[in-house]
Backbone as CSV, one residue per row, in Angstrom:
resi,resn,N_x,N_y,N_z,CA_x,CA_y,CA_z,C_x,C_y,C_z
1,MET,38.369,-7.271,26.270,37.540,-8.186,26.234,37.302,-9.345,25.726
2,THR,37.218,-11.041,26.462,37.426,-11.814,25.112,36.680,-12.306,24.357
3,MET,36.534,-13.310,23.571,36.299,-13.446,22.750,34.727,-13.747,22.557
4,GLN,34.709,-14.592,23.679,33.055,-14.841,24.464,32.542,-14.002,24.593
5,GLU,32.837,-13.046,25.332,32.161,-11.867,25.642,31.764,-11.088,24.364
6,ASP,32.815,-10.835,23.155,32.609,-10.381,22.316,31.353,-10.884,21.221
7,LEU,31.869,-12.093,21.702,30.498,-12.815,21.146,29.096,-12.942,21.420
8,LYS,28.807,-12.683,22.753,27.845,-12.802,23.513,27.189,-11.473,23.438
9,LYS,27.879,-10.198,22.977,27.577,-8.910,22.680,27.385,-8.705,21.366
10,LEU,27.862,-8.821,20.142,27.339,-9.308,19.416,25.750,-10.132,18.883
11,ASN,25.797,-11.332,19.621,24.269,-12.116,19.829,23.210,-11.060,20.512
12,ASP,23.694,-10.381,21.484,22.346,-9.253,22.018,22.029,-8.274,20.943
13,GLN,23.353,-7.939,20.456,22.868,-6.445,19.571,22.069,-7.519,17.955
14,LEU,22.366,-8.283,17.520,21.843,-9.021,16.664,20.107,-9.592,16.930
15,ARG,20.030,-10.350,18.508,18.794,-10.365,18.861,17.805,-8.971,18.585
16,GLN,18.442,-7.931,19.467,17.962,-6.379,19.630,17.424,-6.220,18.154
17,GLN,18.320,-6.267,17.005,17.741,-5.603,15.770,17.157,-6.723,14.969
18,ARG,17.070,-7.862,15.226,15.995,-9.103,14.638,14.370,-8.491,15.336
19,ASP,14.448,-8.530,16.633,13.562,-8.409,17.376,12.276,-7.128,16.669
20,GLU,13.443,-5.819,16.540,13.105,-4.510,15.883,12.405,-4.666,14.795
21,LEU,13.401,-5.589,13.750,13.057,-5.493,11.965,12.039,-6.523,12.282
22,ARG,11.120,-7.735,13.384,10.122,-8.322,13.490,8.781,-7.316,13.398
23,VAL,9.092,-6.798,14.456,7.886,-5.460,14.552,7.807,-4.667,13.296
24,GLN,8.950,-3.935,12.916,8.846,-2.983,11.756,8.099,-4.079,10.678
25,MET,8.461,-4.927,10.158,7.707,-5.612,9.122,6.613,-5.868,9.921
26,HIS,5.844,-6.555,10.633,4.466,-6.497,11.368,3.731,-5.278,11.196
27,LEU,4.322,-4.257,11.174,3.670,-2.815,11.220,3.763,-2.515,9.758
28,ALA,4.344,-2.876,8.854,4.866,-2.563,7.293,3.444,-3.429,7.003
29,LYS,3.385,-4.222,6.984,2.388,-5.421,6.495,0.849,-4.711,6.994
30,GLU,0.812,-4.131,7.881,-0.739,-3.816,8.762,-0.925,-2.511,7.771
31,ASP,0.255,-1.658,7.203,0.260,-0.329,6.925,-0.409,-0.932,5.314
32,VAL,0.585,-1.598,4.945,0.416,-2.231,3.729,-1.234,-2.440,3.051
33,LYS,-1.661,-3.561,3.997,-3.075,-3.894,4.050,-3.987,-2.815,4.150
34,ASP,-3.849,-1.948,5.104,-4.310,-0.925,5.007,-4.870,0.053,3.832
35,GLU,-3.624,0.096,3.277,-3.896,0.906,2.272,-4.516,0.282,0.950
36,TRP,-4.030,-1.037,1.187,-5.008,-2.232,-0.217,-6.679,-2.104,0.379
37,ASP,-6.713,-1.953,1.336,-8.082,-1.967,1.521,-8.836,-0.696,0.942
38,ASP,-8.351,0.362,1.377,-8.473,1.712,0.860,-8.515,1.866,-0.335
39,LEU,-7.766,1.109,-1.360,-7.833,1.117,-2.646,-8.694,0.358,-2.863
40,GLU,-9.084,-0.733,-2.554,-10.219,-1.347,-2.861,-11.224,-0.894,-2.709
41,VAL,-11.756,0.047,-2.494,-12.879,0.787,-2.368,-12.763,2.021,-3.201
42,LYS,-11.512,2.464,-3.415,-11.287,3.160,-4.597,-11.523,2.189,-5.729
43,TRP,-11.087,1.024,-6.017,-11.375,0.205,-7.166,-12.853,0.156,-7.328
44,ASP,-13.545,-0.170,-6.497,-15.042,-0.226,-6.370,-15.761,0.820,-6.750
45,GLN,-15.408,2.009,-6.576,-16.018,3.328,-7.252,-15.512,3.387,-8.552
46,PHE,-14.467,3.281,-9.001,-13.809,3.876,-10.459,-14.446,2.564,-11.190
47,LEU,-14.785,1.286,-10.592,-15.807,0.744,-11.611,-17.007,1.395,-12.035
48,ASN,-17.557,1.586,-11.064,-18.778,2.043,-10.818,-18.744,3.293,-11.575
49,LYS,-18.065,4.072,-11.982,-18.059,4.869,-12.522,-17.739,5.023,-14.089
50,MET,-17.047,3.817,-14.257,-17.123,3.071,-16.022,-18.324,2.852,-15.788
51,LYS,-18.683,2.084,-15.046,-20.242,1.519,-15.666,-21.217,2.831,-15.733
52,GLN,-21.231,3.618,-15.796,-21.899,4.674,-15.670,-21.714,5.353,-17.215
53,ILE,-20.665,5.745,-16.740,-20.051,6.268,-18.261,-20.204,5.205,-19.849
54,GLY,-20.111,3.834,-19.686,-20.551,3.181,-20.548,-22.273,3.115,-21.014
55,HIS,-22.542,3.222,-19.673,-24.206,3.138,-19.995,-24.730,4.380,-20.674
56,ASP,-23.850,5.280,-20.181,-24.467,7.017,-20.477,-23.486,7.336,-21.222
57,ALA,-22.495,7.006,-22.422,-21.923,6.811,-22.817,-22.340,8.083,-24.302
58,GLN,-23.337,8.470,-24.738,-23.649,9.347,-25.568,-23.419,10.683,-24.701
59,ASP,-24.477,10.280,-22.855,-24.605,11.327,-22.518,-23.512,11.953,-21.371
60,ALA,-22.912,10.914,-21.410,-21.743,10.752,-19.802,-21.128,12.330,-19.897
61,SER,-21.079,12.569,-18.857,-21.063,14.117,-18.387,-19.232,14.073,-18.751
62,HIS,-18.568,15.503,-18.835,-16.665,15.362,-18.743,-16.678,15.176,-17.309
63,ASP,-17.301,15.589,-16.463,-17.350,15.744,-14.913,-17.412,13.940,-14.584
64,ILE,-18.362,13.026,-14.753,-18.240,11.988,-14.606,-16.857,11.097,-15.078
65,ALA,-16.634,11.438,-16.286,-15.374,10.900,-16.660,-14.143,11.642,-16.214
66,SER,-14.021,12.582,-16.081,-12.548,13.458,-15.304,-12.740,12.659,-14.222
67,ALA,-13.864,12.634,-13.468,-13.654,12.241,-12.307,-13.238,10.280,-12.205
68,ALA,-13.342,10.029,-12.855,-13.277,8.210,-13.047,-11.663,8.691,-13.170
69,LYS,-11.321,9.397,-14.143,-10.169,9.637,-14.485,-8.782,9.876,-13.390
70,ASP,-9.298,10.773,-12.429,-8.518,11.180,-11.402,-8.482,9.903,-10.512
71,LEU,-9.855,9.581,-10.135,-9.850,8.238,-9.316,-8.785,6.933,-10.060
72,GLY,-8.415,7.324,-11.138,-7.799,6.031,-11.900,-6.597,6.038,-11.392
73,SER,-6.371,7.734,-11.801,-4.922,7.881,-11.442,-4.632,7.842,-10.001
74,GLU,-5.468,8.163,-9.006,-4.952,8.289,-7.467,-4.917,6.343,-7.311
75,ILE,-5.503,5.678,-7.880,-5.256,3.815,-7.983,-3.782,3.738,-8.002
76,HIS,-3.775,4.345,-9.287,-2.561,3.861,-9.812,-1.302,4.190,-8.944
77,LYS,-1.409,5.372,-8.564,-0.454,5.992,-7.637,-0.114,4.798,-6.182
78,GLY,-1.321,4.725,-5.750,-1.490,3.748,-4.455,-0.815,2.418,-4.737
79,TYR,-1.139,2.052,-6.045,-0.641,0.786,-6.036,0.921,0.777,-6.388
80,ASP,1.771,1.853,-7.105,3.029,1.976,-7.068,3.307,2.091,-5.732
81,ARG,2.930,2.841,-4.530,3.392,2.867,-3.262,3.596,1.372,-2.659
82,ILE,2.369,1.127,-2.446,2.481,-0.468,-2.275,3.639,-0.844,-2.777
83,ARG,3.962,-1.250,-4.290,4.770,-2.215,-4.970,6.395,-1.408,-4.453
84,GLY,6.521,-0.484,-3.808,7.790,-0.013,-3.192,7.736,-0.173,-2.485
85,ARG,6.829,-0.497,-1.048,6.713,-0.977,-0.031,7.101,-2.615,0.146
86,LEU,7.073,-3.309,-0.931,7.241,-4.790,-0.970,8.659,-5.170,-1.334
């Protein structure tokens, strides 16, 4: 195989890898965005629970506080997943 043929083959391989990676990056961005959007909904729920606990501090049930803590933990884990993917 000549040098020119080797370079042509390398060019073709690199072009294919580049195209595949471009598609994967686009899909990863969409996955991360979808996860972010889901976490934003959970963040709003978390804030609402925190407000509820704050307004009813004296009467806040253990269930509400526990649910807020679980939701906060879920959001934290989601943020860590997104950070790991970026």
